[in-house]
C-alpha positions in Angstrom: 62.6 118.0 140.8 64.4 115.4 138.3 63.1 115.1 134.6 63.1 111.5 134.4 65.8 110.6 131.4 69.4 109.7 131.2 68.9 106.2 131.2 71.4 104.1 129.7 71.1 100.1 128.9 73.3 97.1 128.7 73.5 93.3 128.6 75.7 91.3 130.9 75.7 87.6 132.0 74.1 85.9 134.7 76.8 83.5 135.4 75.1 81.2 138.0 72.2 80.2 135.2 74.6 81.4 132.0 71.7 83.4 130.7 72.0 86.7 129.2 70.3 89.5 131.0 69.1 92.3 129.7 69.0 95.9 132.5 68.5 99.2 132.3 70.6 101.4 134.5 68.9 104.5 136.0 70.5 108.0 137.1 67.3 108.1 139.9 65.2 105.7 141.9 62.6 104.3 138.9 60.2 103.7 141.3 60.0 107.4 142.0 59.2 107.6 138.0 56.4 105.7 138.2 54.8 107.4 141.2 55.2 110.9 139.0 53.4 108.9 136.3 50.7 107.9 138.6 50.3 111.2 140.3 50.3 112.8 136.5 47.3 110.2 135.4 49.4 108.6 132.9 48.1 105.4 132.2 50.6 103.3 134.0 50.3 100.3 131.7 50.8 102.2 128.3 53.8 104.1 130.4 55.6 100.3 131.2 55.3 99.3 127.5 57.1 102.9 126.5 59.6 102.4 129.1 60.4 98.6 127.9 60.5 99.6 124.3 62.4 103.1 124.7 63.4 103.2 128.1 62.2 106.4 128.8 60.1 108.1 131.0 59.4 110.7 128.2 58.6 114.1 129.8 57.7 113.0 133.6 59.0 115.2 136.0 60.1 113.7 139.4 59.5 115.2 142.7 60.5 115.3 146.2 57.1 114.1 147.2 57.8 111.3 144.6 60.7 110.1 145.6 59.7 110.0 149.1 57.1 107.8 148.3 59.3 105.5 146.2 61.4 105.3 149.1 58.4 104.2 151.6 57.1 101.8 149.3 60.7 100.0 149.0 61.0 100.4 152.9 57.4 98.5 153.3 58.0 95.8 151.0 61.5 94.9 152.2 60.3 94.9 156.0 57.4 92.7 154.7 59.9 90.2 152.9 62.2 90.2 156.0 59.2 89.3 158.3 57.8 86.5 155.7 61.5 85.1 156.0 61.6 84.9 159.6 58.4 83.4 160.0 59.0 80.7 157.4 62.5 79.4 157.9 63.3 77.0 155.5 60.6 77.6 153.3 61.4 78.7 149.5 59.6 82.1 148.9 57.5 82.4 145.4 59.0 83.4 142.0 57.4 86.8 142.5 58.5 87.1 145.7 61.9 86.2 145.1 62.0 88.9 141.7 60.5 91.3 144.0 63.2 91.0 146.7 66.1 91.3 144.0 64.1 94.5 142.3 63.9 96.1 145.9 67.6 95.5 146.2 69.1 96.6 142.9 67.7 100.1 143.7 68.4 102.1 140.1 69.5 99.2 138.0 66.6 97.3 136.9 66.5 94.0 135.0 64.0 94.1 132.2 62.2 91.0 133.6 61.2 93.1 136.5 59.1 95.6 134.6 56.0 94.4 135.6 56.8 94.8 139.0 58.3 98.4 138.9 55.0 99.8 137.1 52.3 97.9 139.8 54.1 98.4 143.0 52.8 101.5 144.1 49.5 100.3 143.2 50.0 97.4 145.5 51.1 99.5 148.1 48.0 101.4 148.1 46.0 97.9 148.2 47.9 96.6 150.9 47.6 99.5 153.2 43.8 99.6 152.7 43.5 95.6 153.4 45.7 96.1 156.5 43.5 98.9 157.9 40.4 96.8 157.4 41.7 93.9 158.5 42.6 95.6 161.8 38.7 95.8 162.7 37.6 92.1 162.3 38.8 88.9 163.3 41.0 86.2 161.5 39.6 82.7 161.4 40.1 80.4 164.3 42.2 77.8 163.5 39.7 75.0 163.8 38.8 76.2 160.1 41.5 74.3 158.3 43.5 76.1 155.7 41.1 75.2 152.3 38.1 73.3 154.2 35.2 74.2 152.3 32.1 75.8 154.6 28.7 75.9 154.4 27.3 79.4 154.5 24.0 80.4 155.2 23.6 83.4 157.4 23.5 87.4 157.7 26.2 89.3 156.6 26.9 93.0 157.1 28.8 94.7 154.0 32.4 96.5 155.3 34.2 97.5 152.5 35.9 96.9 149.1 39.1 97.2 147.9 40.2 97.3 143.9 42.8 95.2 142.6 44.0 96.7 139.1 47.1 94.7 137.9 47.5 93.9 134.4 45.8 90.1 134.9 43.1 91.0 137.1 41.5 94.1 137.6 38.5 92.9 140.2 36.9 94.2 143.1 37.4 92.3 146.4 33.9 92.8 148.8 34.3 92.1 152.4 31.4 91.4 154.6 31.2 91.0 158.3 29.5 87.8 160.6 28.3 88.2 164.1 31.4 86.8 165.5 33.6 89.9 163.6 35.0 87.2 161.0 35.2 88.1 157.4 33.6 87.1 154.2 35.5 87.8 150.8 34.2 87.7 147.2 36.0 89.1 144.5 34.4 89.9 141.2 36.2 90.9 137.9 35.1 94.4 137.0 33.6 93.5 133.6 31.1 91.1 134.9 27.6 92.1 135.1 27.5 90.4 138.9 29.8 93.7 139.8 27.1 96.0 139.1 24.3 94.1 140.7 26.3 93.6 143.9 27.0 97.1 144.1 23.5 97.7 143.7 22.4 95.2 146.4 25.0 96.7 149.1 23.8 100.4 148.6 20.3 99.4 149.2 21.2 97.5 152.2 24.0 96.5 153.6 22.9 93.8 155.5 22.0 90.5 153.1 21.7 86.7 154.1 24.2 85.0 152.0 23.6 81.3 151.1 26.5 79.5 149.3 29.9 78.0 149.9 33.1 79.3 150.9 36.7 78.1 151.4 38.9 79.1 154.8 42.0 80.3 153.7 44.7 82.9 154.1 44.6 86.0 152.2 47.3 85.9 149.9 50.4 88.4 151.3 49.1 88.9 154.8 48.6 86.8 158.1 45.2 87.2 158.1 42.3 84.4 157.7 38.8 84.3 156.4 36.1 82.8 154.3 36.6 83.2 150.1 32.9 83.0 148.7 32.7 80.5 145.8 28.8 80.0 144.6 26.4 81.9 146.3 22.9 83.7 146.4 22.1 87.1 148.1 18.5 86.9 149.7 16.9 89.5 151.2 
């Protein structure tokens, strides 16, 4: 076990941009520290604010299991980044993807601009794994649906699962439904909206519903999987 302390901080200059940046150097994998905080049920965003303000994990104790999980998360996202580069030659990665790669490559040294990535990555890892497992059972939309194309919806769908997104900017639930072609329809609802309780109530009564509305054909962000993203809609019984 490791007591999550012993952190040093210094400033350095990025000679490419000539901007002064602040880094935190850890004597252990900081991602393992975040995994430990989540395991101990500490509020991850409160922890993040504390880390940025005091450069300390407090009394958090890191176990071998935390270190193993952190290593798995790093490997998973590094592989995912490499696959994206191979599949998109010549394309410039998004700023988030570039920041994520720099964070993963830096190991125990963390740019303070990357603290948000540090404290959210274990949750995104779990979300990614659940989403991949869900997608395995269904068909991606064919190329006959152009990316961004508006698609009218008026048919029977069956509810197949929901996955939580819990980031600083977005706390929502993604509801997935399948059609007769085993293709997926997605509807994301912010957790604070009253529509979430209604959706939960309806699908618990009957997972098969008729949906009338309008959707957009899209590739789900971060995955090679295309589906219908539901916009305006009505649920009919």
